[in-house]
PDB file of N, CA, C and O in Angstrom:
ATOM      1  N   MET A   1      -7.059  -0.930  -1.519  1.00  0.00           N
ATOM      2  CA  MET A   1      -6.683  -2.459  -1.016  1.00  0.00           C
ATOM      3  C   MET A   1      -7.914  -3.346  -1.746  1.00  0.00           C
ATOM      4  O   MET A   1      -9.077  -2.943  -1.769  1.00  0.00           O
ATOM      5  N   ILE A   2      -7.482  -4.586  -2.324  1.00  0.00           N
ATOM      6  CA  ILE A   2      -8.580  -5.285  -3.170  1.00  0.00           C
ATOM      7  C   ILE A   2      -8.939  -6.738  -2.022  1.00  0.00           C
ATOM      8  O   ILE A   2      -8.027  -7.225  -1.354  1.00  0.00           O
ATOM      9  N   GLN A   3      -9.926  -7.107  -1.975  1.00  0.00           N
ATOM     10  CA  GLN A   3      -9.486  -8.437  -1.547  1.00  0.00           C
ATOM     11  C   GLN A   3     -10.242  -9.583  -2.097  1.00  0.00           C
ATOM     12  O   GLN A   3     -11.462  -9.535  -1.943  1.00  0.00           O
ATOM     13  N   PHE A   4      -9.705 -10.682  -2.756  1.00  0.00           N
ATOM     14  CA  PHE A   4     -10.531 -11.722  -3.342  1.00  0.00           C
ATOM     15  C   PHE A   4     -10.956 -12.791  -2.250  1.00  0.00           C
ATOM     16  O   PHE A   4     -10.152 -13.320  -1.482  1.00  0.00           O
ATOM     17  N   ALA A   5     -12.335 -13.046  -2.273  1.00  0.00           N
ATOM     18  CA  ALA A   5     -12.829 -13.886  -1.074  1.00  0.00           C
ATOM     19  C   ALA A   5     -13.526 -14.907  -1.604  1.00  0.00           C
ATOM     20  O   ALA A   5     -13.794 -14.845  -2.804  1.00  0.00           O
ATOM     21  N   HIS A   6     -13.922 -15.943  -0.896  1.00  0.00           N
ATOM     22  CA  HIS A   6     -14.567 -16.768  -1.010  1.00  0.00           C
ATOM     23  C   HIS A   6     -15.453 -17.308   0.162  1.00  0.00           C
ATOM     24  O   HIS A   6     -14.856 -17.994   0.990  1.00  0.00           O
ATOM     25  N   HIS A   7     -16.617 -17.126   0.327  1.00  0.00           N
ATOM     26  CA  HIS A   7     -17.640 -17.603   1.359  1.00  0.00           C
ATOM     27  C   HIS A   7     -17.223 -16.593   2.452  1.00  0.00           C
ATOM     28  O   HIS A   7     -17.352 -17.018   3.600  1.00  0.00           O
ATOM     29  N   GLY A   8     -16.780 -15.419   2.320  1.00  0.00           N
ATOM     30  CA  GLY A   8     -16.531 -14.377   3.620  1.00  0.00           C
ATOM     31  C   GLY A   8     -14.930 -14.658   4.059  1.00  0.00           C
ATOM     32  O   GLY A   8     -14.525 -14.032   5.039  1.00  0.00           O
ATOM     33  N   GLN A   9     -14.178 -15.400   3.505  1.00  0.00           N
ATOM     34  CA  GLN A   9     -12.894 -15.603   3.885  1.00  0.00           C
ATOM     35  C   GLN A   9     -11.777 -14.974   2.559  1.00  0.00           C
ATOM     36  O   GLN A   9     -11.796 -15.484   1.439  1.00  0.00           O
ATOM     37  N   ALA A  10     -11.051 -14.068   2.843  1.00  0.00           N
ATOM     38  CA  ALA A  10     -10.227 -13.578   1.721  1.00  0.00           C
ATOM     39  C   ALA A  10      -9.043 -14.675   1.577  1.00  0.00           C
ATOM     40  O   ALA A  10      -8.599 -15.433   2.440  1.00  0.00           O
ATOM     41  N   HIS A  11      -8.672 -14.526   0.224  1.00  0.00           N
ATOM     42  CA  HIS A  11      -7.761 -15.484  -0.311  1.00  0.00           C
ATOM     43  C   HIS A  11      -6.517 -14.929  -0.654  1.00  0.00           C
ATOM     44  O   HIS A  11      -5.503 -15.625  -0.689  1.00  0.00           O
ATOM     45  N   ALA A  12      -6.517 -13.416  -0.974  1.00  0.00           N
ATOM     46  CA  ALA A  12      -5.327 -12.791  -0.800  1.00  0.00           C
ATOM     47  C   ALA A  12      -5.866 -11.142  -1.138  1.00  0.00           C
ATOM     48  O   ALA A  12      -6.877 -10.844  -1.772  1.00  0.00           O
ATOM     49  N   ILE A  13      -4.898 -10.222  -0.532  1.00  0.00           N
ATOM     50  CA  ILE A  13      -5.029  -9.037  -0.477  1.00  0.00           C
ATOM     51  C   ILE A  13      -4.044  -8.184  -1.158  1.00  0.00           C
ATOM     52  O   ILE A  13      -2.873  -8.200  -0.777  1.00  0.00           O
ATOM     53  N   LEU A  14      -4.441  -7.404  -2.184  1.00  0.00           N
ATOM     54  CA  LEU A  14      -3.470  -6.606  -3.173  1.00  0.00           C
ATOM     55  C   LEU A  14      -3.611  -5.058  -2.619  1.00  0.00           C
ATOM     56  O   LEU A  14      -4.604  -4.402  -2.304  1.00  0.00           O
ATOM     57  N   SER A  15      -2.122  -4.733  -2.635  1.00  0.00           N
ATOM     58  CA  SER A  15      -1.760  -3.609  -2.237  1.00  0.00           C
ATOM     59  C   SER A  15      -0.673  -2.949  -2.949  1.00  0.00           C
ATOM     60  O   SER A  15       0.068  -3.734  -3.540  1.00  0.00           O
ATOM     61  N   PRO A  16      -0.365  -1.633  -3.054  1.00  0.00           N
ATOM     62  CA  PRO A  16       0.945  -1.159  -3.509  1.00  0.00           C
ATOM     63  C   PRO A  16       2.049  -1.830  -2.969  1.00  0.00           C
ATOM     64  O   PRO A  16       1.967  -2.233  -1.809  1.00  0.00           O
ATOM     65  N   ALA A  17       3.221  -2.042  -3.719  1.00  0.00           N
ATOM     66  CA  ALA A  17       4.196  -2.419  -3.093  1.00  0.00           C
ATOM     67  C   ALA A  17       5.085  -1.332  -2.494  1.00  0.00           C
ATOM     68  O   ALA A  17       6.005  -1.611  -1.725  1.00  0.00           O
ATOM     69  N   THR A  18       4.786  -0.075  -2.869  1.00  0.00           N
ATOM     70  CA  THR A  18       5.633   0.954  -2.474  1.00  0.00           C
ATOM     71  C   THR A  18       4.897   2.041  -2.395  1.00  0.00           C
ATOM     72  O   THR A  18       3.892   2.173  -3.093  1.00  0.00           O
ATOM     73  N   PRO A  19       5.327   3.012  -1.483  1.00  0.00           N
ATOM     74  CA  PRO A  19       4.329   4.573  -1.425  1.00  0.00           C
ATOM     75  C   PRO A  19       4.596   5.306  -2.613  1.00  0.00           C
ATOM     76  O   PRO A  19       3.670   6.062  -2.909  1.00  0.00           O
ATOM     77  N   SER A  20       5.493   5.322  -3.329  1.00  0.00           N
ATOM     78  CA  SER A  20       5.557   6.263  -4.626  1.00  0.00           C
ATOM     79  C   SER A  20       6.054   5.098  -5.748  1.00  0.00           C
ATOM     80  O   SER A  20       6.218   3.904  -5.499  1.00  0.00           O
ATOM     81  N   PRO A  21       6.260   5.814  -7.142  1.00  0.00           N
ATOM     82  CA  PRO A  21       6.859   4.695  -7.809  1.00  0.00           C
ATOM     83  C   PRO A  21       8.185   4.700  -8.138  1.00  0.00           C
ATOM     84  O   PRO A  21       8.790   5.510  -7.436  1.00  0.00           O
ATOM     85  N   ALA A  22       8.998   4.036  -9.043  1.00  0.00           N
ATOM     86  CA  ALA A  22      10.290   3.738  -8.536  1.00  0.00           C
ATOM     87  C   ALA A  22      11.097   4.849  -8.846  1.00  0.00           C
ATOM     88  O   ALA A  22      10.846   5.573  -9.810  1.00  0.00           O
ATOM     89  N   ARG A  23      12.229   5.062  -7.947  1.00  0.00           N
ATOM     90  CA  ARG A  23      12.823   6.251  -8.239  1.00  0.00           C
ATOM     91  C   ARG A  23      14.356   6.129  -9.281  1.00  0.00           C
ATOM     92  O   ARG A  23      14.855   5.004  -9.316  1.00  0.00           O
ATOM     93  N   LYS A  24      14.793   6.817  -9.779  1.00  0.00           N
ATOM     94  CA  LYS A  24      16.043   6.585 -10.500  1.00  0.00           C
ATOM     95  C   LYS A  24      16.917   6.277  -9.933  1.00  0.00           C
ATOM     96  O   LYS A  24      16.996   6.784  -8.814  1.00  0.00           O
ATOM     97  N   LEU A  25      17.863   5.464 -10.281  1.00  0.00           N
ATOM     98  CA  LEU A  25      18.976   5.018  -9.758  1.00  0.00           C
ATOM     99  C   LEU A  25      20.222   5.842  -8.964  1.00  0.00           C
ATOM    100  O   LEU A  25      21.104   6.490  -9.527  1.00  0.00           O
ATOM    101  N   GLY A  26      20.105   5.696  -7.880  1.00  0.00           N
ATOM    102  CA  GLY A  26      20.918   6.507  -6.728  1.00  0.00           C
ATOM    103  C   GLY A  26      20.291   7.544  -6.429  1.00  0.00           C
ATOM    104  O   GLY A  26      20.884   8.303  -5.663  1.00  0.00           O
ATOM    105  N   GLU A  27      19.010   7.927  -6.865  1.00  0.00           N
ATOM    106  CA  GLU A  27      17.928   8.907  -5.870  1.00  0.00           C
ATOM    107  C   GLU A  27      17.846   8.806  -4.758  1.00  0.00           C
ATOM    108  O   GLU A  27      17.583   7.669  -4.366  1.00  0.00           O
ATOM    109  N   ASN A  28      18.004   9.798  -3.795  1.00  0.00           N
ATOM    110  CA  ASN A  28      17.623   9.526  -2.389  1.00  0.00           C
ATOM    111  C   ASN A  28      18.803   8.754  -1.408  1.00  0.00           C
ATOM    112  O   ASN A  28      18.870   8.804  -0.180  1.00  0.00           O
ATOM    113  N   SER A  29      19.552   8.151  -2.187  1.00  0.00           N
ATOM    114  CA  SER A  29      20.172   7.212  -1.531  1.00  0.00           C
ATOM    115  C   SER A  29      21.324   7.857  -0.267  1.00  0.00           C
ATOM    116  O   SER A  29      22.168   7.211   0.353  1.00  0.00           O
ATOM    117  N   ASP A  30      21.087   8.966  -0.189  1.00  0.00           N
ATOM    118  CA  ASP A  30      22.018   9.861   1.041  1.00  0.00           C
ATOM    119  C   ASP A  30      20.710   9.880   2.197  1.00  0.00           C
ATOM    120  O   ASP A  30      20.929  10.249   3.351  1.00  0.00           O
ATOM    121  N   ASP A  31      19.575   9.517   1.826  1.00  0.00           N
ATOM    122  CA  ASP A  31      18.290   9.923   2.560  1.00  0.00           C
ATOM    123  C   ASP A  31      17.787   8.557   3.139  1.00  0.00           C
ATOM    124  O   ASP A  31      16.877   7.873   2.671  1.00  0.00           O
ATOM    125  N   PRO A  32      18.635   8.258   4.370  1.00  0.00           N
ATOM    126  CA  PRO A  32      17.987   6.735   4.766  1.00  0.00           C
ATOM    127  C   PRO A  32      16.621   6.642   5.229  1.00  0.00           C
ATOM    128  O   PRO A  32      16.170   5.500   5.148  1.00  0.00           O
ATOM    129  N   LEU A  33      15.542   7.835   5.861  1.00  0.00           N
ATOM    130  CA  LEU A  33      14.558   7.740   5.959  1.00  0.00           C
ATOM    131  C   LEU A  33      13.590   7.444   4.904  1.00  0.00           C
ATOM    132  O   LEU A  33      12.635   6.688   5.082  1.00  0.00           O
ATOM    133  N   THR A  34      13.855   8.077   3.740  1.00  0.00           N
ATOM    134  CA  THR A  34      13.329   7.673   2.335  1.00  0.00           C
ATOM    135  C   THR A  34      13.349   6.505   2.058  1.00  0.00           C
ATOM    136  O   THR A  34      12.393   5.805   1.724  1.00  0.00           O
ATOM    137  N   GLU A  35      14.850   6.104   2.221  1.00  0.00           N
ATOM    138  CA  GLU A  35      14.944   4.479   1.965  1.00  0.00           C
ATOM    139  C   GLU A  35      13.940   3.524   2.842  1.00  0.00           C
ATOM    140  O   GLU A  35      13.283   2.591   2.380  1.00  0.00           O
ATOM    141  N   TYR A  36      13.961   3.906   4.043  1.00  0.00           N
ATOM    142  CA  TYR A  36      13.312   3.020   4.991  1.00  0.00           C
ATOM    143  C   TYR A  36      11.721   3.075   4.563  1.00  0.00           C
ATOM    144  O   TYR A  36      11.269   1.931   4.522  1.00  0.00           O
ATOM    145  N   LEU A  37      10.914   3.907   4.289  1.00  0.00           N
ATOM    146  CA  LEU A  37       9.734   4.384   3.967  1.00  0.00           C
ATOM    147  C   LEU A  37       9.499   3.669   2.814  1.00  0.00           C
ATOM    148  O   LEU A  37       8.370   3.193   2.689  1.00  0.00           O
ATOM    149  N   SER A  38      10.353   3.474   1.894  1.00  0.00           N
ATOM    150  CA  SER A  38      10.003   3.055   0.543  1.00  0.00           C
ATOM    151  C   SER A  38       9.506   1.434   0.550  1.00  0.00           C
ATOM    152  O   SER A  38       8.751   0.852  -0.228  1.00  0.00           O
ATOM    153  N   ASP A  39      10.166   0.984   1.630  1.00  0.00           N
ATOM    154  CA  ASP A  39       9.915  -0.386   1.739  1.00  0.00           C
ATOM    155  C   ASP A  39       8.681  -0.717   2.926  1.00  0.00           C
ATOM    156  O   ASP A  39       8.405  -1.902   3.117  1.00  0.00           O
ATOM    157  N   ILE A  40       8.016   0.256   3.644  1.00  0.00           N
ATOM    158  CA  ILE A  40       7.284   0.286   4.548  1.00  0.00           C
ATOM    159  C   ILE A  40       6.013  -0.755   4.258  1.00  0.00           C
ATOM    160  O   ILE A  40       5.687  -1.514   5.171  1.00  0.00           O
ATOM    161  N   TYR A  41       5.377  -0.790   3.133  1.00  0.00           N
ATOM    162  CA  TYR A  41       4.133  -1.444   2.818  1.00  0.00           C
ATOM    163  C   TYR A  41       4.736  -3.032   2.632  1.00  0.00           C
ATOM    164  O   TYR A  41       3.815  -3.784   2.314  1.00  0.00           O
ATOM    165  N   THR A  42       5.801  -3.601   2.728  1.00  0.00           N
ATOM    166  CA  THR A  42       6.485  -4.659   2.587  1.00  0.00           C
ATOM    167  C   THR A  42       6.698  -5.291   3.906  1.00  0.00           C
ATOM    168  O   THR A  42       6.946  -6.497   3.924  1.00  0.00           O
ATOM    169  N   ILE A  43       6.636  -4.663   4.949  1.00  0.00           N
ATOM    170  CA  ILE A  43       7.155  -4.747   6.135  1.00  0.00           C
ATOM    171  C   ILE A  43       6.123  -6.106   6.701  1.00  0.00           C
ATOM    172  O   ILE A  43       6.541  -7.187   7.115  1.00  0.00           O
ATOM    173  N   ALA A  44       4.699  -5.679   6.577  1.00  0.00           N
ATOM    174  CA  ALA A  44       3.682  -6.413   7.404  1.00  0.00           C
ATOM    175  C   ALA A  44       3.662  -7.771   7.114  1.00  0.00           C
ATOM    176  O   ALA A  44       3.303  -8.447   8.077  1.00  0.00           O
ATOM    177  N   ALA A  45       3.969  -8.492   5.951  1.00  0.00           N
ATOM    178  CA  ALA A  45       3.898  -9.854   5.462  1.00  0.00           C
ATOM    179  C   ALA A  45       5.037 -10.377   6.428  1.00  0.00           C
ATOM    180  O   ALA A  45       4.908 -11.467   6.985  1.00  0.00           O
ATOM    181  N   ASN A  46       6.097  -9.624   6.609  1.00  0.00           N
ATOM    182  CA  ASN A  46       7.647 -10.123   7.239  1.00  0.00           C
ATOM    183  C   ASN A  46       6.905 -10.406   8.739  1.00  0.00           C
ATOM    184  O   ASN A  46       6.792 -11.519   9.250  1.00  0.00           O
ATOM    185  N   LEU A  47       6.433  -9.141   9.313  1.00  0.00           N
ATOM    186  CA  LEU A  47       6.048  -9.349  10.677  1.00  0.00           C
ATOM    187  C   LEU A  47       4.858 -10.634  11.017  1.00  0.00           C
ATOM    188  O   LEU A  47       4.894 -11.322  12.037  1.00  0.00           O
ATOM    189  N   ALA A  48       3.907 -10.756  10.006  1.00  0.00           N
ATOM    190  CA  ALA A  48       2.976 -11.416  10.354  1.00  0.00           C
ATOM    191  C   ALA A  48       3.290 -12.737   9.989  1.00  0.00           C
ATOM    192  O   ALA A  48       2.541 -13.618  10.411  1.00  0.00           O
ATOM    193  N   GLY A  49       4.345 -13.079   9.219  1.00  0.00           N
ATOM    194  CA  GLY A  49       4.702 -14.492   9.172  1.00  0.00           C
ATOM    195  C   GLY A  49       3.634 -15.109   8.022  1.00  0.00           C
ATOM    196  O   GLY A  49       3.242 -16.256   8.235  1.00  0.00           O
ATOM    197  N   ILE A  50       3.128 -14.402   6.786  1.00  0.00           N
ATOM    198  CA  ILE A  50       2.352 -14.391   5.771  1.00  0.00           C
ATOM    199  C   ILE A  50       3.294 -14.512   4.257  1.00  0.00           C
ATOM    200  O   ILE A  50       4.435 -14.063   4.153  1.00  0.00           O
ATOM    201  N   CYS A  51       2.655 -15.109   3.311  1.00  0.00           N
ATOM    202  CA  CYS A  51       3.405 -14.928   2.162  1.00  0.00           C
ATOM    203  C   CYS A  51       2.997 -13.776   1.375  1.00  0.00           C
ATOM    204  O   CYS A  51       1.889 -13.244   1.433  1.00  0.00           O
ATOM    205  N   ALA A  52       3.908 -13.451   0.683  1.00  0.00           N
ATOM    206  CA  ALA A  52       3.456 -11.979  -0.230  1.00  0.00           C
ATOM    207  C   ALA A  52       4.642 -12.256  -1.292  1.00  0.00           C
ATOM    208  O   ALA A  52       5.619 -12.989  -1.139  1.00  0.00           O
ATOM    209  N   ILE A  53       4.327 -11.558  -2.287  1.00  0.00           N
ATOM    210  CA  ILE A  53       5.056 -11.260  -3.471  1.00  0.00           C
ATOM    211  C   ILE A  53       4.514  -9.966  -4.402  1.00  0.00           C
ATOM    212  O   ILE A  53       3.351  -9.678  -4.685  1.00  0.00           O
ATOM    213  N   SER A  54       5.867  -9.231  -4.811  1.00  0.00           N
ATOM    214  CA  SER A  54       5.692  -8.046  -5.440  1.00  0.00           C
ATOM    215  C   SER A  54       5.701  -8.478  -6.957  1.00  0.00           C
ATOM    216  O   SER A  54       6.424  -9.389  -7.360  1.00  0.00           O
ATOM    217  N   VAL A  55       4.800  -7.723  -7.815  1.00  0.00           N
ATOM    218  CA  VAL A  55       5.115  -7.901  -9.108  1.00  0.00           C
ATOM    219  C   VAL A  55       4.762  -6.625 -10.129  1.00  0.00           C
ATOM    220  O   VAL A  55       3.759  -5.940  -9.933  1.00  0.00           O
ATOM    221  N   PRO A  56       5.664  -6.373 -11.218  1.00  0.00           N
ATOM    222  CA  PRO A  56       5.131  -4.981 -11.906  1.00  0.00           C
ATOM    223  C   PRO A  56       3.849  -5.367 -12.269  1.00  0.00           C
ATOM    224  O   PRO A  56       3.364  -6.445 -12.613  1.00  0.00           O
ATOM    225  N   CYS A  57       3.243  -3.833 -12.059  1.00  0.00           N
ATOM    226  CA  CYS A  57       1.721  -4.077 -12.711  1.00  0.00           C
ATOM    227  C   CYS A  57       1.558  -2.637 -13.682  1.00  0.00           C
ATOM    228  O   CYS A  57       0.435  -2.138 -13.615  1.00  0.00           O
ATOM    229  N   GLY A  58       2.351  -2.069 -14.390  1.00  0.00           N
ATOM    230  CA  GLY A  58       2.309  -1.358 -15.111  1.00  0.00           C
ATOM    231  C   GLY A  58       3.103  -0.106 -14.896  1.00  0.00           C
ATOM    232  O   GLY A  58       3.958  -0.374 -14.052  1.00  0.00           O
ATOM    233  N   THR A  59       3.193   0.988 -15.235  1.00  0.00           N
ATOM    234  CA  THR A  59       4.068   2.373 -15.366  1.00  0.00           C
ATOM    235  C   THR A  59       3.146   3.622 -15.019  1.00  0.00           C
ATOM    236  O   THR A  59       1.923   3.528 -14.922  1.00  0.00           O
ATOM    237  N   VAL A  60       3.747   4.615 -14.870  1.00  0.00           N
ATOM    238  CA  VAL A  60       3.288   5.795 -14.597  1.00  0.00           C
ATOM    239  C   VAL A  60       4.337   6.962 -15.496  1.00  0.00           C
ATOM    240  O   VAL A  60       5.554   6.969 -15.681  1.00  0.00           O
ATOM    241  N   PRO A  61       3.532   7.649 -15.816  1.00  0.00           N
ATOM    242  CA  PRO A  61       4.568   9.186 -16.545  1.00  0.00           C
ATOM    243  C   PRO A  61       5.521   9.759 -15.446  1.00  0.00           C
ATOM    244  O   PRO A  61       5.202   9.944 -14.271  1.00  0.00           O
ATOM    245  N   ALA A  62       6.588   9.981 -15.937  1.00  0.00           N
ATOM    246  CA  ALA A  62       7.913  10.521 -15.558  1.00  0.00           C
ATOM    247  C   ALA A  62       8.361  11.733 -16.285  1.00  0.00           C
ATOM    248  O   ALA A  62       7.623  12.241 -17.130  1.00  0.00           O
ATOM    249  N   ASP A  63       9.584  12.251 -15.995  1.00  0.00           N
ATOM    250  CA  ASP A  63      10.036  13.254 -16.640  1.00  0.00           C
ATOM    251  C   ASP A  63       9.767  13.300 -18.301  1.00  0.00           C
ATOM    252  O   ASP A  63      10.326  12.360 -18.867  1.00  0.00           O
ATOM    253  N   GLY A  64       9.301  13.866 -18.863  1.00  0.00           N
ATOM    254  CA  GLY A  64       9.291  14.000 -20.500  1.00  0.00           C
ATOM    255  C   GLY A  64       8.478  12.830 -20.497  1.00  0.00           C
ATOM    256  O   GLY A  64       7.566  12.531 -19.727  1.00  0.00           O
ATOM    257  N   ASP A  65       9.089  12.020 -21.777  1.00  0.00           N
ATOM    258  CA  ASP A  65       8.251  10.799 -22.253  1.00  0.00           C
ATOM    259  C   ASP A  65       8.495   9.542 -21.558  1.00  0.00           C
ATOM    260  O   ASP A  65       7.890   8.544 -21.947  1.00  0.00           O
ATOM    261  N   LYS A  66       9.553   9.439 -20.279  1.00  0.00           N
ATOM    262  CA  LYS A  66       9.970   8.457 -19.311  1.00  0.00           C
ATOM    263  C   LYS A  66       8.700   7.998 -18.785  1.00  0.00           C
ATOM    264  O   LYS A  66       7.736   8.753 -18.658  1.00  0.00           O
ATOM    265  N   GLN A  67       8.688   6.677 -18.457  1.00  0.00           N
ATOM    266  CA  GLN A  67       7.737   5.919 -17.745  1.00  0.00           C
ATOM    267  C   GLN A  67       8.456   5.203 -16.460  1.00  0.00           C
ATOM    268  O   GLN A  67       9.428   4.489 -16.708  1.00  0.00           O
ATOM    269  N   LEU A  68       8.065   5.343 -15.196  1.00  0.00           N
ATOM    270  CA  LEU A  68       8.600   4.545 -14.028  1.00  0.00           C
ATOM    271  C   LEU A  68       7.635   3.396 -13.828  1.00  0.00           C
ATOM    272  O   LEU A  68       6.415   3.537 -13.908  1.00  0.00           O
ATOM    273  N   PRO A  69       8.177   2.378 -13.593  1.00  0.00           N
ATOM    274  CA  PRO A  69       7.568   1.201 -12.993  1.00  0.00           C
ATOM    275  C   PRO A  69       6.588   1.197 -11.741  1.00  0.00           C
ATOM    276  O   PRO A  69       7.021   1.764 -10.738  1.00  0.00           O
ATOM    277  N   VAL A  70       5.541   0.728 -11.686  1.00  0.00           N
ATOM    278  CA  VAL A  70       4.710   0.535 -10.464  1.00  0.00           C
ATOM    279  C   VAL A  70       4.778  -1.065  -9.889  1.00  0.00           C
ATOM    280  O   VAL A  70       4.923  -2.052 -10.610  1.00  0.00           O
ATOM    281  N   GLY A  71       4.639  -1.072  -8.438  1.00  0.00           N
ATOM    282  CA  GLY A  71       4.931  -2.537  -8.188  1.00  0.00           C
ATOM    283  C   GLY A  71       3.348  -2.828  -7.526  1.00  0.00           C
ATOM    284  O   GLY A  71       2.575  -1.903  -7.277  1.00  0.00           O
ATOM    285  N   LEU A  72       3.080  -4.025  -7.334  1.00  0.00           N
ATOM    286  CA  LEU A  72       1.574  -4.626  -6.925  1.00  0.00           C
ATOM    287  C   LEU A  72       1.887  -5.645  -5.804  1.00  0.00           C
ATOM    288  O   LEU A  72       2.408  -6.700  -6.165  1.00  0.00           O
ATOM    289  N   GLN A  73       1.690  -5.502  -4.784  1.00  0.00           N
ATOM    290  CA  GLN A  73       2.078  -6.643  -3.761  1.00  0.00           C
ATOM    291  C   GLN A  73       0.625  -7.412  -3.808  1.00  0.00           C
ATOM    292  O   GLN A  73      -0.475  -6.938  -4.092  1.00  0.00           O
ATOM    293  N   ILE A  74       0.979  -8.749  -3.439  1.00  0.00           N
ATOM    294  CA  ILE A  74      -0.031  -9.695  -3.399  1.00  0.00           C
ATOM    295  C   ILE A  74       0.322 -10.366  -2.005  1.00  0.00           C
ATOM    296  O   ILE A  74       1.443 -10.860  -1.882  1.00  0.00           O
ATOM    297  N   LEU A  75      -0.456 -10.404  -1.090  1.00  0.00           N
ATOM    298  CA  LEU A  75      -0.344 -10.824   0.310  1.00  0.00           C
ATOM    299  C   LEU A  75      -1.191 -12.131   0.288  1.00  0.00           C
ATOM    300  O   LEU A  75      -2.326 -11.987  -0.167  1.00  0.00           O
ATOM    301  N   GLY A  76      -0.759 -13.672   0.793  1.00  0.00           N
ATOM    302  CA  GLY A  76      -1.671 -14.275   1.035  1.00  0.00           C
ATOM    303  C   GLY A  76      -1.617 -15.124   2.374  1.00  0.00           C
ATOM    304  O   GLY A  76      -1.018 -14.569   3.295  1.00  0.00           O
ATOM    305  N   PRO A  77      -2.094 -16.256   2.607  1.00  0.00           N
ATOM    306  CA  PRO A  77      -2.108 -16.822   4.281  1.00  0.00           C
ATOM    307  C   PRO A  77      -1.072 -17.508   4.281  1.00  0.00           C
ATOM    308  O   PRO A  77      -0.406 -17.743   3.273  1.00  0.00           O
ATOM    309  N   HIS A  78      -0.808 -17.929   5.490  1.00  0.00           N
ATOM    310  CA  HIS A  78       0.418 -18.696   5.731  1.00  0.00           C
ATOM    311  C   HIS A  78       0.574 -19.796   4.865  1.00  0.00           C
ATOM    312  O   HIS A  78      -0.570 -20.217   4.697  1.00  0.00           O
ATOM    313  N   LEU A  79       1.353 -20.486   4.228  1.00  0.00           N
ATOM    314  CA  LEU A  79       1.499 -21.348   3.361  1.00  0.00           C
ATOM    315  C   LEU A  79       0.760 -21.386   2.284  1.00  0.00           C
ATOM    316  O   LEU A  79       0.406 -22.484   1.855  1.00  0.00           O
ATOM    317  N   GLY A  80       0.407 -20.284   1.678  1.00  0.00           N
ATOM    318  CA  GLY A  80      -0.681 -20.307   0.549  1.00  0.00           C
ATOM    319  C   GLY A  80       0.146 -19.790  -0.633  1.00  0.00           C
ATOM    320  O   GLY A  80      -0.414 -19.054  -1.445  1.00  0.00           O
ATOM    321  N   GLU A  81       1.616 -20.164  -0.815  1.00  0.00           N
ATOM    322  CA  GLU A  81       2.260 -19.892  -1.814  1.00  0.00           C
ATOM    323  C   GLU A  81       1.834 -20.188  -3.161  1.00  0.00           C
ATOM    324  O   GLU A  81       2.073 -19.426  -4.098  1.00  0.00           O
ATOM    325  N   ALA A  82       1.106 -21.457  -3.299  1.00  0.00           N
ATOM    326  CA  ALA A  82       0.914 -21.948  -4.590  1.00  0.00           C
ATOM    327  C   ALA A  82      -0.419 -21.177  -5.225  1.00  0.00           C
ATOM    328  O   ALA A  82      -0.666 -20.850  -6.386  1.00  0.00           O
ATOM    329  N   LYS A  83      -1.106 -21.033  -4.108  1.00  0.00           N
ATOM    330  CA  LYS A  83      -2.242 -19.867  -4.618  1.00  0.00           C
ATOM    331  C   LYS A  83      -1.723 -18.282  -4.859  1.00  0.00           C
ATOM    332  O   LYS A  83      -2.390 -17.583  -5.621  1.00  0.00           O
ATOM    333  N   LEU A  84      -0.716 -17.807  -4.307  1.00  0.00           N
ATOM    334  CA  LEU A  84      -0.436 -16.858  -4.638  1.00  0.00           C
ATOM    335  C   LEU A  84       0.547 -16.349  -5.633  1.00  0.00           C
ATOM    336  O   LEU A  84       0.650 -15.181  -6.008  1.00  0.00           O
ATOM    337  N   LEU A  85       1.255 -17.371  -6.012  1.00  0.00           N
ATOM    338  CA  LEU A  85       1.795 -17.739  -7.322  1.00  0.00           C
ATOM    339  C   LEU A  85       0.991 -17.387  -8.719  1.00  0.00           C
ATOM    340  O   LEU A  85       1.237 -16.701  -9.711  1.00  0.00           O
ATOM    341  N   ARG A  86      -0.257 -18.336  -8.213  1.00  0.00           N
ATOM    342  CA  ARG A  86      -1.353 -18.323  -9.271  1.00  0.00           C
ATOM    343  C   ARG A  86      -1.831 -16.775  -9.699  1.00  0.00           C
ATOM    344  O   ARG A  86      -1.909 -16.232 -10.801  1.00  0.00           O
ATOM    345  N   ILE A  87      -2.107 -16.319  -8.387  1.00  0.00           N
ATOM    346  CA  ILE A  87      -2.457 -14.905  -8.787  1.00  0.00           C
ATOM    347  C   ILE A  87      -1.376 -13.887  -9.195  1.00  0.00           C
ATOM    348  O   ILE A  87      -1.525 -13.076 -10.109  1.00  0.00           O
ATOM    349  N   ALA A  88      -0.431 -13.989  -8.541  1.00  0.00           N
ATOM    350  CA  ALA A  88       0.587 -13.246  -9.741  1.00  0.00           C
ATOM    351  C   ALA A  88       0.927 -13.523 -10.861  1.00  0.00           C
ATOM    352  O   ALA A  88       1.506 -12.636 -11.489  1.00  0.00           O
ATOM    353  N   LYS A  89       0.718 -14.715 -11.455  1.00  0.00           N
ATOM    354  CA  LYS A  89       0.913 -14.801 -12.642  1.00  0.00           C
ATOM    355  C   LYS A  89      -0.118 -14.184 -13.591  1.00  0.00           C
ATOM    356  O   LYS A  89       0.055 -13.765 -14.735  1.00  0.00           O
ATOM    357  N   SER A  90      -1.440 -14.234 -12.713  1.00  0.00           N
ATOM    358  CA  SER A  90      -2.490 -13.364 -13.525  1.00  0.00           C
ATOM    359  C   SER A  90      -2.411 -12.136 -13.734  1.00  0.00           C
ATOM    360  O   SER A  90      -2.734 -11.559 -14.772  1.00  0.00           O
ATOM    361  N   ALA A  91      -1.805 -11.480 -12.374  1.00  0.00           N
ATOM    362  CA  ALA A  91      -1.873  -9.890 -12.301  1.00  0.00           C
ATOM    363  C   ALA A  91      -0.560  -9.248 -13.243  1.00  0.00           C
ATOM    364  O   ALA A  91      -0.441  -8.059 -13.540  1.00  0.00           O
ATOM    365  N   GLU A  92       0.370 -10.345 -13.621  1.00  0.00           N
ATOM    366  CA  GLU A  92       1.504  -9.561 -14.436  1.00  0.00           C
ATOM    367  C   GLU A  92       0.861  -9.700 -15.983  1.00  0.00           C
ATOM    368  O   GLU A  92       1.454  -9.209 -16.944  1.00  0.00           O
TER     369      GLU A  92
END
């Protein structure tokens, strides 16, 4: 987790959007626990009432020559959407 801070106050917190890379379409669709756990990192923003955005931030190797996308979650303060969008644009 990375924090962007100014005078001791964090402006944003960066974290993974999911605990693993993207899955193939339909993979684990019959396993509700795996489906739930894939969203576990994004729930905190909803519970805390803060703004958050997930953006693609690269890929990781998968089967053969394939690459799977990885997401970055950026969390900001309540009503901090403008700053969050500027950070997200820089991160993409």
